[in-house]
Z-matrix of the N, CA and C atoms (Angstrom, degrees):
N
C 1 1.466
C 2 1.532 1 109.60
N 3 1.315 2 117.86 1 -51.78
C 4 1.444 3 120.73 2 -179.20
C 5 1.536 4 107.14 3 -101.09
N 6 1.293 5 116.37 4 125.29
C 7 1.444 6 119.32 5 -179.61
C 8 1.524 7 109.92 6 -133.26
N 9 1.289 8 113.46 7 159.23
C 10 1.472 9 118.85 8 -179.90
C 11 1.496 10 110.28 9 -70.35
N 12 1.286 11 116.05 10 133.37
C 13 1.483 12 122.76 11 175.49
C 14 1.510 13 106.79 12 -111.66
N 15 1.305 14 116.74 13 167.04
C 16 1.449 15 121.15 14 177.80
C 17 1.515 16 111.38 15 -65.76
N 18 1.311 17 116.28 16 171.49
C 19 1.457 18 120.41 17 -179.71
C 20 1.504 19 109.95 18 -61.27
N 21 1.303 20 115.99 19 139.62
C 22 1.467 21 121.27 20 178.36
C 23 1.508 22 111.64 21 82.95
N 24 1.330 23 114.57 22 166.95
C 25 1.431 24 121.13 23 -176.50
C 26 1.523 25 106.67 24 -95.77
N 27 1.318 26 116.23 25 132.56
C 28 1.465 27 122.41 26 -178.79
C 29 1.514 28 109.40 27 -69.28
N 30 1.327 29 116.98 28 135.21
C 31 1.477 30 120.99 29 -178.53
C 32 1.518 31 112.93 30 -107.27
N 33 1.313 32 120.37 31 -28.37
C 34 1.457 33 123.11 32 -176.91
C 35 1.524 34 110.61 33 -99.89
N 36 1.320 35 115.79 34 126.13
C 37 1.465 36 120.82 35 -179.88
C 38 1.530 37 110.60 36 -132.46
N 39 1.304 38 117.05 37 125.55
C 40 1.461 39 122.13 38 173.12
C 41 1.524 40 107.72 39 -72.68
N 42 1.301 41 118.03 40 155.52
C 43 1.510 42 120.60 41 179.83
C 44 1.510 43 112.74 42 -52.23
N 45 1.324 44 118.86 43 -43.61
C 46 1.475 45 119.91 44 -178.51
C 47 1.534 46 111.51 45 -69.09
N 48 1.337 47 116.56 46 -27.21
C 49 1.466 48 120.38 47 177.93
C 50 1.525 49 110.05 48 -73.90
N 51 1.353 50 116.45 49 -38.87
C 52 1.478 51 118.75 50 175.88
C 53 1.515 52 109.28 51 -61.24
N 54 1.314 53 117.08 52 -43.85
C 55 1.467 54 121.82 53 179.37
C 56 1.522 55 111.41 54 -59.77
N 57 1.340 56 115.61 55 -45.15
C 58 1.475 57 119.51 56 -177.51
C 59 1.510 58 114.18 57 -73.04
N 60 1.331 59 118.79 58 -31.90
C 61 1.467 60 122.09 59 -172.73
C 62 1.516 61 114.77 60 -105.77
N 63 1.311 62 119.52 61 -25.61
C 64 1.476 63 119.64 62 -172.00
C 65 1.535 64 112.68 63 -115.33
N 66 1.345 65 118.01 64 2.75
C 67 1.475 66 121.36 65 178.85
C 68 1.526 67 109.76 66 -74.51
N 69 1.324 68 116.18 67 131.08
C 70 1.452 69 121.05 68 173.53
C 71 1.522 70 107.83 69 -75.37
N 72 1.327 71 116.22 70 128.66
C 73 1.445 72 121.70 71 -177.78
C 74 1.516 73 111.91 72 -126.99
N 75 1.305 74 116.23 73 154.80
C 76 1.466 75 124.67 74 173.53
C 77 1.537 76 114.68 75 34.54
N 78 1.328 77 115.98 76 -108.46
C 79 1.469 78 122.62 77 -175.94
C 80 1.540 79 113.25 78 -63.95
N 81 1.343 80 117.55 79 -21.24
C 82 1.452 81 121.06 80 176.05
C 83 1.535 82 110.52 81 -54.98
N 84 1.327 83 114.08 82 -42.69
C 85 1.479 84 120.25 83 -175.13
C 86 1.520 85 109.62 84 -68.26
N 87 1.347 86 117.32 85 -33.54
C 88 1.471 87 119.53 86 176.35
C 89 1.505 88 110.81 87 -63.97
N 90 1.329 89 115.95 88 -36.84
C 91 1.472 90 120.87 89 -177.33
C 92 1.540 91 112.01 90 -71.40
N 93 1.366 92 118.28 91 -32.94
C 94 1.448 93 119.65 92 -179.70
C 95 1.511 94 113.64 93 -94.43
N 96 1.335 95 116.85 94 -3.83
C 97 1.489 96 120.71 95 -172.89
C 98 1.526 97 114.41 96 -57.62
N 99 1.309 98 117.59 97 -38.73
C 100 1.469 99 119.53 98 -176.57
C 101 1.528 100 114.81 99 -96.10
N 102 1.324 101 113.54 100 15.76
C 103 1.484 102 118.71 101 -179.24
C 104 1.529 103 108.39 102 -111.53
N 105 1.340 104 117.51 103 156.95
C 106 1.465 105 120.75 104 179.80
C 107 1.516 106 110.34 105 -143.24
N 108 1.302 107 116.02 106 161.50
C 109 1.473 108 122.63 107 176.33
C 110 1.498 109 114.16 108 58.08
N 111 1.328 110 116.34 109 -142.02
C 112 1.479 111 122.09 110 -177.79
C 113 1.521 112 110.62 111 -58.25
N 114 1.327 113 117.75 112 -32.77
C 115 1.460 114 122.05 113 178.90
C 116 1.524 115 111.88 114 -63.04
N 117 1.322 116 115.94 115 -42.77
C 118 1.460 117 122.40 116 177.94
C 119 1.525 118 111.41 117 -63.17
N 120 1.345 119 114.39 118 -47.84
C 121 1.469 120 119.90 119 -179.92
C 122 1.493 121 111.10 120 -65.71
N 123 1.342 122 116.97 121 -47.83
C 124 1.488 123 121.40 122 -179.57
C 125 1.507 124 112.04 123 -58.57
N 126 1.321 125 116.25 124 -43.84
C 127 1.464 126 119.96 125 179.51
C 128 1.518 127 110.50 126 -62.89
N 129 1.313 128 117.44 127 -47.58
C 130 1.453 129 120.71 128 -179.22
C 131 1.521 130 112.16 129 -60.03
N 132 1.312 131 116.55 130 -39.48
C 133 1.497 132 120.27 131 178.52
C 134 1.520 133 110.87 132 -71.38
N 135 1.319 134 118.93 133 -39.86
C 136 1.473 135 121.21 134 176.94
C 137 1.512 136 110.27 135 -60.13
N 138 1.335 137 116.49 136 -44.59
C 139 1.434 138 122.80 137 -179.51
C 140 1.518 139 111.21 138 -58.17
N 141 1.304 140 116.71 139 -52.94
C 142 1.455 141 120.73 140 -177.39
C 143 1.537 142 111.70 141 -68.68
N 144 1.326 143 116.81 142 -37.43
C 145 1.481 144 120.63 143 176.11
C 146 1.503 145 109.62 144 -60.08
N 147 1.335 146 117.91 145 -46.12
C 148 1.484 147 120.85 146 -178.52
C 149 1.517 148 109.38 147 -64.85
N 150 1.320 149 118.97 148 -38.93
C 151 1.451 150 119.66 149 178.11
C 152 1.548 151 111.38 150 -61.98
N 153 1.310 152 115.82 151 -38.52
C 154 1.458 153 120.26 152 -177.99
C 155 1.506 154 114.59 153 -79.55
N 156 1.338 155 117.21 154 -42.76
C 157 1.444 156 121.72 155 -174.00
C 158 1.502 157 116.05 156 -99.83
N 159 1.335 158 116.75 157 -15.81
C 160 1.445 159 120.96 158 -178.21
C 161 1.523 160 113.01 159 75.09
N 162 1.323 161 116.60 160 17.46
C 163 1.446 162 122.70 161 -179.95
C 164 1.547 163 108.22 162 -159.38
N 165 1.310 164 115.51 163 171.09
C 166 1.456 165 118.89 164 175.42
C 167 1.521 166 109.79 165 -96.18
N 168 1.330 167 117.42 166 153.60
C 169 1.454 168 118.57 167 179.26
C 170 1.525 169 111.01 168 -67.26
N 171 1.340 170 115.91 169 147.78
C 172 1.466 171 120.79 170 177.64
C 173 1.566 172 109.37 171 -84.25
N 174 1.328 173 115.39 172 -30.55
C 175 1.484 174 120.58 173 178.00
C 176 1.525 175 107.41 174 -139.08
N 177 1.330 176 117.13 175 155.20
C 178 1.450 177 121.96 176 178.62
C 179 1.502 178 113.72 177 -56.67
N 180 1.352 179 116.33 178 -34.68
C 181 1.443 180 121.54 179 -178.53
C 182 1.535 181 115.59 180 -63.21
N 183 1.314 182 117.00 181 -14.25
C 184 1.476 183 120.54 182 177.42
C 185 1.522 184 110.09 183 -69.65
N 186 1.328 185 118.17 184 -23.27
C 187 1.443 186 121.79 185 179.60
C 188 1.531 187 107.74 186 -86.88
N 189 1.297 188 116.79 187 114.93
C 190 1.476 189 122.30 188 -175.77
C 191 1.547 190 111.47 189 -59.21
N 192 1.308 191 114.96 190 144.72
C 193 1.486 192 119.11 191 -178.84
C 194 1.501 193 112.39 192 -61.21
N 195 1.318 194 117.67 193 -32.08
C 196 1.473 195 120.27 194 177.34
C 197 1.530 196 110.97 195 -61.16
N 198 1.342 197 116.22 196 -41.44
C 199 1.494 198 119.85 197 178.95
C 200 1.496 199 108.88 198 -70.22
N 201 1.309 200 119.58 199 -39.61
C 202 1.483 201 121.65 200 179.52
C 203 1.539 202 109.28 201 -59.50
N 204 1.321 203 115.95 202 -48.89
C 205 1.451 204 119.33 203 -179.33
C 206 1.522 205 112.54 204 -63.99
N 207 1.342 206 116.16 205 -40.63
C 208 1.459 207 120.34 206 179.45
C 209 1.505 208 111.66 207 -62.81
N 210 1.344 209 117.28 208 -52.00
C 211 1.460 210 120.64 209 -179.36
C 212 1.521 211 112.05 210 -66.37
N 213 1.359 212 116.98 211 -35.96
C 214 1.467 213 120.62 212 177.46
C 215 1.543 214 109.50 213 -58.58
N 216 1.306 215 116.34 214 -42.16
C 217 1.463 216 120.03 215 177.98
C 218 1.533 217 110.98 216 -62.41
N 219 1.312 218 115.93 217 -41.85
C 220 1.483 219 121.04 218 -179.42
C 221 1.525 220 111.29 219 -61.97
N 222 1.334 221 116.81 220 -43.63
C 223 1.498 222 121.83 221 -173.26
C 224 1.499 223 111.27 222 -93.28
N 225 1.340 224 117.14 223 -0.81
C 226 1.465 225 122.57 224 176.22
C 227 1.546 226 111.56 225 61.26
N 228 1.338 227 114.95 226 47.78
C 229 1.447 228 124.73 227 176.68
C 230 1.500 229 108.41 228 -129.44
N 231 1.330 230 121.74 229 136.26
C 232 1.467 231 121.19 230 177.72
C 233 1.527 232 111.00 231 -58.16
N 234 1.324 233 116.57 232 135.46
C 235 1.454 234 122.28 233 -179.68
C 236 1.542 235 111.28 234 -57.83
N 237 1.303 236 115.40 235 -30.95
C 238 1.483 237 118.50 236 -178.16
C 239 1.533 238 111.71 237 -67.22
N 240 1.322 239 117.67 238 -19.49
C 241 1.475 240 121.53 239 177.50
C 242 1.540 241 112.70 240 -63.46
N 243 1.348 242 116.02 241 -24.91
C 244 1.456 243 118.57 242 -177.72
C 245 1.544 244 111.04 243 -61.12
N 246 1.341 245 117.41 244 -29.26
C 247 1.451 246 119.59 245 179.60
C 248 1.505 247 112.28 246 -63.93
N 249 1.320 248 118.62 247 -19.95
C 250 1.465 249 120.91 248 178.69
C 251 1.536 250 113.10 249 -92.51
N 252 1.319 251 117.39 250 -4.98
C 253 1.453 252 120.58 251 177.71
C 254 1.537 253 108.34 252 -77.15
N 255 1.324 254 116.79 253 137.23
C 256 1.449 255 120.99 254 -178.97
C 257 1.512 256 111.13 255 -109.93
N 258 1.310 257 117.69 256 140.95
C 259 1.455 258 122.78 257 179.45
C 260 1.529 259 112.91 258 -91.19
N 261 1.315 260 117.20 259 2.52
C 262 1.466 261 122.09 260 177.44
C 263 1.492 262 109.07 261 -123.80
N 264 1.340 263 116.11 262 156.97
C 265 1.455 264 120.32 263 177.73
C 266 1.507 265 111.65 264 106.28
N 267 1.351 266 113.66 265 177.67
C 268 1.460 267 121.36 266 -173.17
C 269 1.537 268 112.05 267 -62.32
N 270 1.324 269 117.61 268 -43.20
C 271 1.462 270 120.21 269 -178.10
C 272 1.525 271 111.74 270 -62.06
N 273 1.342 272 114.63 271 -48.61
C 274 1.457 273 120.62 272 179.92
C 275 1.563 274 110.99 273 -61.98
N 276 1.320 275 116.75 274 -41.84
C 277 1.467 276 120.62 275 177.77
C 278 1.529 277 110.41 276 -61.51
N 279 1.319 278 115.94 277 -42.97
C 280 1.479 279 120.45 278 178.21
C 281 1.512 280 109.41 279 -62.84
N 282 1.312 281 118.16 280 -44.79
C 283 1.455 282 122.12 281 -179.03
C 284 1.565 283 110.10 282 -60.74
N 285 1.309 284 116.68 283 -43.89
C 286 1.467 285 120.55 284 179.04
C 287 1.552 286 109.67 285 -63.08
N 288 1.327 287 115.60 286 -40.63
C 289 1.479 288 119.50 287 178.80
C 290 1.540 289 110.00 288 -62.22
N 291 1.321 290 117.67 289 -45.87
C 292 1.449 291 121.85 290 179.24
C 293 1.511 292 111.11 291 -59.97
N 294 1.328 293 117.07 292 -44.32
C 295 1.463 294 121.06 293 -178.94
C 296 1.528 295 110.59 294 -66.93
N 297 1.315 296 118.40 295 -44.81
C 298 1.469 297 120.76 296 178.63
C 299 1.529 298 108.06 297 -57.37
N 300 1.340 299 117.45 298 -48.01
C 301 1.456 300 120.04 299 -177.24
C 302 1.552 301 111.00 300 -63.26
N 303 1.303 302 116.97 301 -42.28
C 304 1.451 303 120.61 302 -178.34
C 305 1.552 304 111.15 303 -65.08
N 306 1.312 305 116.57 304 -32.01
C 307 1.480 306 119.78 305 -178.00
C 308 1.510 307 112.56 306 -99.19
N 309 1.335 308 117.67 307 2.15
C 310 1.459 309 121.20 308 177.73
C 311 1.506 310 115.76 309 77.14
N 312 1.320 311 118.40 310 24.51
C 313 1.454 312 124.66 311 177.77
C 314 1.529 313 109.93 312 -98.56
N 315 1.344 314 115.87 313 166.15
C 316 1.456 315 122.30 314 173.52
C 317 1.490 316 107.95 315 -138.75
N 318 1.331 317 116.00 316 160.16
C 319 1.484 318 119.94 317 177.80
C 320 1.517 319 110.80 318 -67.86
N 321 1.318 320 115.81 319 156.19
C 322 1.434 321 123.81 320 176.59
C 323 1.528 322 109.72 321 -69.22
N 324 1.306 323 116.62 322 138.84
C 325 1.475 324 123.76 323 176.69
C 326 1.554 325 108.71 324 -114.34
N 327 1.304 326 115.08 325 162.20
C 328 1.483 327 120.18 326 176.82
C 329 1.524 328 110.57 327 -57.48
N 330 1.310 329 117.55 328 -40.99
C 331 1.465 330 120.74 329 178.55
C 332 1.546 331 111.29 330 -62.26
N 333 1.338 332 116.25 331 -34.46
C 334 1.457 333 120.17 332 176.37
C 335 1.495 334 111.78 333 -64.65
N 336 1.363 335 116.93 334 -41.13
C 337 1.439 336 121.13 335 178.36
C 338 1.529 337 110.29 336 -57.35
N 339 1.313 338 116.00 337 -45.83
C 340 1.445 339 120.49 338 179.98
C 341 1.528 340 112.10 339 -63.43
N 342 1.348 341 115.44 340 -46.33
C 343 1.459 342 120.81 341 179.98
C 344 1.527 343 110.80 342 -62.68
N 345 1.331 344 116.20 343 -42.43
C 346 1.474 345 119.32 344 179.52
C 347 1.526 346 112.21 345 -66.37
N 348 1.331 347 116.96 346 -39.41
C 349 1.477 348 120.90 347 176.74
C 350 1.528 349 109.80 348 -61.96
N 351 1.309 350 116.94 349 -42.44
C 352 1.471 351 120.83 350 177.80
C 353 1.517 352 111.26 351 -63.17
N 354 1.319 353 116.50 352 -45.88
C 355 1.485 354 122.51 353 178.53
C 356 1.514 355 110.19 354 -57.61
N 357 1.358 356 116.35 355 -48.86
C 358 1.449 357 121.19 356 177.51
C 359 1.520 358 113.54 357 -58.64
N 360 1.340 359 115.23 358 -43.79
C 361 1.452 360 120.92 359 -178.99
C 362 1.515 361 112.31 360 -62.52
N 363 1.325 362 117.43 361 -38.44
C 364 1.460 363 123.10 362 -177.06
C 365 1.534 364 112.90 363 -85.80
N 366 1.330 365 115.54 364 -45.51
C 367 1.442 366 119.49 365 -170.75
C 368 1.549 367 116.82 366 -95.38
N 369 1.318 368 116.88 367 -30.93
C 370 1.426 369 120.60 368 -171.36
C 371 1.513 370 114.89 369 -109.19
N 372 1.328 371 116.05 370 -55.51
C 373 1.471 372 120.52 371 -174.75
C 374 1.556 373 113.13 372 -53.75
N 375 1.326 374 118.70 373 -41.81
C 376 1.478 375 117.79 374 -179.06
C 377 1.536 376 114.31 375 -62.72
N 378 1.305 377 116.95 376 -25.74
C 379 1.463 378 119.46 377 -176.53
C 380 1.537 379 112.95 378 -112.11
N 381 1.308 380 117.87 379 -10.49
C 382 1.449 381 121.12 380 -177.51
C 383 1.526 382 110.23 381 -133.56
N 384 1.358 383 117.76 382 95.61
C 385 1.453 384 120.36 383 -176.96
C 386 1.551 385 115.14 384 -79.35
N 387 1.321 386 116.82 385 -14.16
C 388 1.473 387 121.27 386 -174.47
C 389 1.547 388 108.27 387 -79.21
N 390 1.344 389 115.25 388 121.52
C 391 1.476 390 120.96 389 -175.37
C 392 1.512 391 113.52 390 -59.92
N 393 1.337 392 118.73 391 -39.55
C 394 1.427 393 120.94 392 -179.72
C 395 1.532 394 111.54 393 -63.52
N 396 1.294 395 115.84 394 -34.96
C 397 1.475 396 120.44 395 -179.57
C 398 1.540 397 109.26 396 -75.61
N 399 1.311 398 117.30 397 -34.78
C 400 1.472 399 120.23 398 175.15
C 401 1.556 400 109.88 399 -63.31
N 402 1.324 401 114.44 400 -41.99
C 403 1.473 402 121.26 401 177.87
C 404 1.556 403 109.86 402 -61.16
N 405 1.306 404 117.62 403 -47.47
C 406 1.444 405 121.87 404 179.21
C 407 1.542 406 111.04 405 -61.92
N 408 1.332 407 115.37 406 -41.32
C 409 1.482 408 119.67 407 178.81
C 410 1.541 409 109.44 408 -61.97
N 411 1.320 410 116.51 409 -40.97
C 412 1.464 411 120.44 410 178.17
C 413 1.525 412 111.68 411 -61.26
N 414 1.335 413 116.70 412 -43.26
C 415 1.461 414 120.34 413 179.62
C 416 1.504 415 111.20 414 -65.55
N 417 1.326 416 116.66 415 -41.98
C 418 1.472 417 119.85 416 177.68
C 419 1.534 418 111.14 417 -62.77
N 420 1.316 419 117.14 418 -40.55
C 421 1.467 420 122.39 419 178.08
C 422 1.552 421 111.18 420 -62.64
N 423 1.340 422 114.59 421 -42.03
C 424 1.431 423 117.99 422 176.22
C 425 1.518 424 112.88 423 -58.53
N 426 1.346 425 116.58 424 -44.04
C 427 1.451 426 120.33 425 176.10
C 428 1.510 427 111.59 426 -61.70
N 429 1.316 428 116.84 427 -42.05
C 430 1.487 429 120.29 428 179.70
C 431 1.500 430 110.94 429 -61.70
N 432 1.328 431 116.90 430 -37.28
C 433 1.471 432 120.64 431 -179.27
C 434 1.509 433 112.54 432 -87.35
N 435 1.354 434 116.49 433 0.53
C 436 1.472 435 121.93 434 179.51
C 437 1.525 436 111.81 435 60.87
N 438 1.323 437 115.33 436 42.45
C 439 1.472 438 123.66 437 177.88
C 440 1.510 439 108.25 438 -115.33
N 441 1.322 440 116.44 439 131.64
C 442 1.455 441 119.26 440 173.84
C 443 1.508 442 106.90 441 -62.82
N 444 1.321 443 118.67 442 125.91
C 445 1.497 444 119.39 443 -175.76
C 446 1.512 445 111.72 444 -67.54
N 447 1.324 446 115.36 445 158.68
C 448 1.459 447 120.62 446 178.96
C 449 1.512 448 111.93 447 -66.64
N 450 1.307 449 116.56 448 153.44
C 451 1.486 450 121.48 449 172.27
C 452 1.509 451 107.93 450 -67.56
N 453 1.314 452 116.30 451 175.47
C 454 1.482 453 121.50 452 -174.21
C 455 1.523 454 112.58 453 -54.80
N 456 1.296 455 120.31 454 -43.96
C 457 1.477 456 123.77 455 -176.96
C 458 1.522 457 110.85 456 -67.02
N 459 1.316 458 116.71 457 -48.74
C 460 1.470 459 120.65 458 179.81
C 461 1.526 460 110.59 459 -68.02
N 462 1.327 461 118.21 460 -35.29
C 463 1.453 462 122.07 461 178.40
C 464 1.508 463 109.47 462 -60.20
N 465 1.334 464 116.55 463 -47.66
C 466 1.468 465 120.23 464 178.73
C 467 1.548 466 110.68 465 -60.99
N 468 1.318 467 116.05 466 -38.82
C 469 1.474 468 120.27 467 179.67
C 470 1.549 469 109.43 468 -59.96
N 471 1.345 470 116.85 469 -44.62
C 472 1.475 471 121.12 470 179.37
C 473 1.528 472 109.67 471 -63.14
N 474 1.348 473 117.34 472 -44.82
C 475 1.456 474 120.68 473 -179.44
C 476 1.510 475 112.06 474 -63.35
N 477 1.334 476 118.90 475 -43.85
C 478 1.437 477 124.27 476 178.43
C 479 1.555 478 109.21 477 -60.65
N 480 1.310 479 116.26 478 -45.41
C 481 1.475 480 120.80 479 179.27
C 482 1.526 481 111.40 480 -60.21
N 483 1.322 482 115.07 481 -42.43
C 484 1.446 483 119.40 482 -178.83
C 485 1.546 484 111.32 483 -66.04
N 486 1.292 485 117.40 484 -40.29
C 487 1.453 486 121.57 485 -179.03
C 488 1.511 487 110.31 486 -69.50
N 489 1.326 488 117.57 487 -25.68
C 490 1.451 489 121.70 488 -178.13
C 491 1.525 490 114.05 489 -83.60
N 492 1.316 491 117.29 490 -5.47
C 493 1.473 492 120.51 491 -177.99
C 494 1.484 493 111.55 492 -85.16
């Protein structure tokens, strides 16, 4: 379900790709059933984004307008409502928790940071000197371990720790 994608968030989607990657299926509908308006649309987009990228978006603009329009049509909410959805606060935290639980992920812990830094230092840094590739390897490993990856600041902290070992 969750697979590694190339660096950065993909912006161009053919209609068949939107259908294959952004369609709400089966249990997705159970998760959005009790939500309405911008909350329903935002949740649906966060869910599909996490499935595709293995992380949550840092800003609304990371979600391509084609995906917003496609999912908005599915959930019967105007696409413009997504601009009012917020990625911070109690509602967004609850949505991320629901999505992590539904997909079998958990939040990053301090012990995970240490273990990931050690893994990077031993397995990746000796053979891959390019920082962007180290970063991508870290994100892929987080997905494999079913851990929500660290945000940008914590991610850099893990990378710096790994390079210092």
